[in-house]
N, C-alpha and C positions, 0 to 999 in steps of 0.2 A: 504493500501499499505505500501509495506518494500522495504527498500534499501538493497541489498544485495553485494554492493560494485561493484566495476568495472569489468565488464565483457569483457574478451577478443572478439574482433570482428572477431572472428573464428566460423567456423560450429561446431566444437569439443566443444568450450566453451559455446555454447548458448546449445547443448546438455547435456554436462556437466551440466549446471545449471539445466536443465528440469527434469534430473535424480535425482539432489541433492534434487530440491524441491517436487520431488514425492517419494522419501524415505518412507515418513510415510502413502504411501497408497494414496495419494491425487490424484485425478484424473484432470490433468492439462488440459485446453483448451487455445489456441492460436488465436489471431485475428491478421493477417498480413497484413500492410497497401501496398495494390497495387503501383506500383511505377516503374520507370524506369528500376530498377537494377533486375528485372524478379521475378521469383517465386522460386528461388533456395532454400532460407530459407524455404518456406514453404513446399516444397519436402523434405527435410532434416529432419523436423520435423513430416512430415508423414511418412518417412522411420523409425524412431526413435520410431514409435507407437504414436504419440500424435494427439490429435484432433487438427487441424488447419483451420481456415476460413479465405479468401480473402476479403479484403473490399476496394472499392473504396473511396478514401479520399473525394470527392465529395458527397458521400452518407452520410456520419458520419454526425449525427445531432450534432449542434454546438449551445452552449449557446451563448447569445450576449455577446460580450467582449473577446471570445476566436477566436484568430485570426487562419490563415492558417498556418502560419509559425510554424514547428516543434519545439516544445520545450519539456524540460524534463515534463513539466506539462501536455502537450497534452494528452497523453494515461489515464491519469486517469478518465476521462469522458467517456471512450470508454465502460467500461463493463455496465455502466447503459444506454448506448444509442443503444447497439447492443442487438437485443430481440434473443431468441432462432431461431434456422433455421426452415424454413418453409417447 
């Protein structure tokens, strides 16, 4: 995990970061946590040509000691806990 600075909370900011991260030909996949804000970010990433899956927070396996409150630490365990699409 790397820190890329503070990303503007806009769709353009998210897509701009995605383009920057994929400049070297890397294939990016995103996991979007379903929530009350809808699926707008999910649709924007799909429209920009990126793979994006939506997951329900209640279905994300959690190690003991990791609470349900969102923090900067929470997403670090997602790649290990979310397997390939079936």
